[in-house]
C-alpha positions as CSV (number, residue, x, y, z in Angstrom):
1,M,0.0,0.0,0.0
2,Y,2.8,2.3,0.8
3,H,4.6,1.6,-2.4
4,A,1.4,2.1,-4.4
5,G,0.7,5.4,-2.7
6,D,4.2,6.6,-3.1
7,T,4.4,5.6,-6.8
8,F,1.0,7.2,-7.8
9,D,1.1,10.2,-5.4
10,R,-1.6,8.9,-3.0
11,K,-1.7,8.9,0.8
12,P,-1.3,5.2,1.8
13,I,-3.6,5.7,4.8
14,R,-6.5,6.5,2.3
15,L,-6.0,3.3,0.3
16,S,-8.5,0.5,0.8
17,L,-7.0,-2.5,2.7
18,Q,-9.6,-4.9,1.4
19,A,-9.0,-3.8,-2.2
20,T,-5.3,-4.2,-1.7
21,R,-5.7,-7.8,-0.4
22,Q,-8.0,-8.7,-3.3
23,N,-5.6,-7.3,-5.8
24,L,-2.7,-9.1,-4.2
25,D,-4.6,-12.4,-4.4
26,N,-5.6,-11.8,-8.0
27,F,-2.1,-10.8,-9.2
28,S,0.0,-13.2,-7.2
29,T,-0.8,-16.1,-9.5
30,K,0.0,-14.1,-12.6
31,W,3.7,-13.5,-12.0
32,V,4.6,-17.1,-11.2
33,D,7.1,-18.5,-13.8
34,Q,7.2,-15.2,-15.7
35,P,10.4,-13.5,-16.9
36,R,11.7,-10.6,-14.6
37,K,10.7,-7.9,-17.1
38,R,7.1,-9.2,-17.3
39,V,6.9,-9.5,-13.5
40,K,7.8,-5.8,-13.1
41,K,5.1,-4.9,-15.6
42,I,2.5,-7.0,-13.7
43,Y,3.6,-5.6,-10.4
44,R,3.3,-2.0,-11.7
45,T,-0.2,-2.9,-13.0
46,M,-1.1,-4.2,-9.5
47,L,0.2,-1.0,-7.9
48,K,-2.0,1.0,-10.2
49,K,-5.1,-1.0,-9.3
50,V,-4.3,-0.6,-5.6
51,A,-3.8,3.2,-6.0
52,D,-7.1,3.3,-7.8
53,S,-8.8,2.1,-4.6
54,Y,-8.2,5.5,-3.1
55,E,-11.1,6.3,-0.7
56,K,-12.4,9.8,-1.1
57,R,-13.2,11.8,2.0
58,R,-16.9,11.8,2.8
59,V,-17.6,15.3,4.0
60,G,-20.3,15.6,6.6
61,R,-20.2,11.9,7.5
62,V,-20.2,11.6,11.3
63,E,-20.9,8.4,13.2
64,P,-21.5,8.6,17.0
65,R,-19.2,6.7,19.2
66,V,-21.7,4.9,21.5
67,R,-22.6,1.4,22.4
68,K,-25.8,0.2,20.8
69,R,-26.7,-2.4,23.4
70,R,-27.8,-1.4,26.8
71,P,-26.4,-3.2,29.9
72,K,-28.8,-5.7,31.4
73,A,-30.3,-5.2,34.8
74,Y,-29.0,-8.6,36.0
75,P,-26.1,-8.9,38.4
76,L,-22.8,-10.4,37.4
77,M,-22.3,-14.1,38.0
78,Q,-19.8,-14.3,40.9
79,E,-20.3,-17.9,42.0
80,P,-20.2,-21.1,40.0
81,R,-23.4,-22.0,38.1
82,S,-24.0,-25.1,40.1
83,V,-24.0,-23.2,43.4
84,L,-26.4,-20.6,42.0
85,R,-28.7,-23.4,40.7
86,A,-28.7,-25.0,44.1
87,K,-29.6,-21.7,45.8
88,M,-32.5,-21.2,43.3
89,K,-33.9,-24.7,43.9
90,S,-33.8,-24.2,47.7
91,A,-35.5,-20.8,47.5
């Protein structure tokens, strides 16, 4: 990602990790048993594809940092389950 960003004047932090993984998987089989000159060309093409996965800034997009699930009103289990079951049966 760094090399793709550096080569094509993109910020590596803005490149898509998932797109980079997919491109690496797709291109890795293509340079096996190829001459060195061809491998360089394939590698450069892969870097171009990775650099094209540049994520644009989405202005105005704000996501709240909150927990969706509310804590339950039940106490924490602090004794073994068998002990708690015995207490419930005797009560």
